[in-house]
N, C-alpha and C positions, 0 to 999 in steps of 0.2 A: 147926383152920385148912378152909377148904371146898374139897372135893375138885376139885369143877369147877378151881381156881386152881393145884392140881397137874399141869401136862398135860405129854410128854414128845411131844419128835417124834424120829425113830429114820428112817438111813437103812439098807438094805439090798439085799444080794447076789441074783438069784435065775439059777442057777446051771442048767447042764448036764444036772443030774440031775431040777428040777423043769422045766420050758421047755415041757413039757405040764401040769402042771398048772393049774390054769386059775385065776381070779380070789378064785370063792369057796370052793374050796379051798385057799389061801395065808391067806384070814382065820382060816379053822381051824383051818390049821397053826398059825397065832400065838396064838391062843383058848388052843390045848391046853400050847400050850409058855409061857407064861403062866402057869395050873394047877399045871403039870408043877414049875413054877421058884419055885411060893410067890411071885409075887407079888402083890401085895396091889393087883390089880384095881381099881378101879371097878362100882360095876353102875348103871343106867340105875333110874328107881322105875318102881312100877306092877304090874301082873299078870304078866308075861313080861319079868323083870327081863336085858339082856343087860348083858355088858361093853360098857366102855366105850373104844372102838379105834375108828378108821376109817384106810381109806388113801388114797390119792392116785390117781391116773387107771390103769384095770386098762390090762395088760400084755399086750397081742394073744398069743395062745396060739402056742409055738416060738419065744417071742421070749425070748434071757436078758437079764441086767439088771447093774448096777452102780448104779442109781441109782434103787429105789426105795424110797416115803418112807408112814410110817404116826403116828399121833397114839396115844396110848392117856392115859388118867388115872387116874391113884392114890387110893389113899386115904390114903396120908400118904406121907412126903417120900423115896425111896431115890436112894441116890448114884448117878449116871450110873457110871462105871465098874461099878460091880457087877449093877447092872438088863442093862448088857452080855454079861455076863457068864454068869448063870445065863439069859439068853434063847440066846444062843451056846451054852449046854452042852445046850440042849432044842430048839431049831431042829430041825429033818427037812434030812438034806447038803443041800447046794441053793442054803443059806435059811442067810443069815448079814449080822447087823447092822454095817456096819463105824463106825459113828458113833450115838451116844447125844445129847441135849438137852435139858435142864430149859426150858420157856417162857416169854417174857414171859405178863401179862397181856395180856388183849386182842390175842394174835394168830391171826388168822383160819385158819381148819384149810386142812389141807394143798391136801383135793379144790377151796377155794375161793383155795388159794393162786399152782395150779398155771396157766402161763402160754400155757410154752415147752416143748419136749425134743428131746434129742440124741439123736443116735440113729449107729449103724456099719452099716453096708450094704456085704456079700459079697458079687459076686458071683460066679455057676456059670461054669467055668471057657470059655463061652462068649463071655463079655465078657473082653478085657484089657487090659493096665494103658494100651496108647496108643492102646483105644478112653474112655477117658477122658481120656488129659491131649490127646488132638485133637480132642475135640469136648466137655466138659465147659465149655470160656468161651461158647460158642455156646449150647448149652442156654440156660442162667442168664441171652444174651439175647434167649431169644424171647422173646414181648407176650404169649404164650398158654401155658397149660403143659396140655395139654385131657385128661382120661381119663377112664374106666367107673369113678365111687365109685357107690358104695353107697348108697342111699338110705335108709327105714324100709321101704318097699314094692320098690322095684326099684331099677333102677340106672340113671345119668343120663347125661352126659359133663358134668367138670363141670374149671371150672379153676382149679388149683392152682398157678398163684403167688404170690397174692395170701398165702399161708400160707406161702409157704416164707421164709425171715429169713438162710439160709444153707446154703451146699451149698463141699464143697472135696472134694478128693483126698486121701486121706493112710496113704499106699502104693505107690513104685515097682516095690515084684516083682509086689504082687498090682490086681485091682479092687476096689480100694476107696471105699467115700466115707461122709463124717459130714457127714451135716447137720440142722439146727438148726431147727425146723415149731412152728406158731403151735400148742398143745396146750389142751386145759382144756375145762371146760362149754360154753363160747360158741362157739372155733374150734379146730377140734381135723384134725389132716392126719396120716396114717398116712403113714410112711418108704417104706412099698411104693409107695406111688402116688409118690412119687418117681421109685422106683424103675422099675417101669413107665414113664414119663414119658419115661426117657433112655433107656428099651429101644426106645421110639417113636422116639424123636428118632434114632437112629443104626440103623433098622433091623433091628433085631436083637429073637430071640422073649425073650418074659417071661416068666418063669416062677417064680412068688415063693417053694417048694416045691424050689429049685433053688437058694434064696439065701439066708445069714442074717439076723438082723438083733439088733439090744442094742441095749437104752437107755443111753449113757452118765449121761443127767443129766435132772430135769427144774427147771423152772426159773421164779422168780416175781421180776416189776419190786420193785426196790429204792422207797425214798420219794426217787431221785432220778431214777425208770421205767429204771434198768438190769437187762437180766435176771443174775439168784441164783439159788445154791442154795437151794435152801428152808429150809436151814440156817441164811442164813447171815442174822446179824445181829437174828438173833427169841431166842435164845440168856441166858438169865441172866447166865452167868459170859463 
């Protein structure tokens, strides 16, 4: 069988233990885990063969996640449960595969598929639950939400409102928001920009390093145009 057709997609967590490990180091961790687990990963052709594994949208340094994704190709077919178990036995502490499926033929890779992402924002103690309850509706009703956004060469004022899909309050006891934003290669908004915009709106200091961010999921559009998980409807079983 052509190994181009033996493709798998996996979802994994990135916990507190590895939240300061960058995207390149995450890739290296999986490459080494695949070798240690004796998984028959396929390699590219040419003078410098490399493992055929690729990841979706990189996670910002300092974020945790329960919704990271990657694809890889094997030299021959293996049972998905066995693959998941072998990987989890060799991955470093803080990385854990929660889902693994065999992909249908013709499915776009993760990076090409993702168009939105969900994040949880937990504010520091300077923001109270009442700040959220009393101001979230007004914040979302703004015609524009302007923040300083980094470009390739500088910072500039940017209206982020068009890239915010949804924001909701997720805690009565703590100041926390769940945001759904555009994400991917075409349009991409970081949740910290939403946090900054909200802090500006309520005239509170914004300090990204006193907050915590967790990516819950990355999403793609199904054939009906609905946002779904990157593993929904693309598996063989």
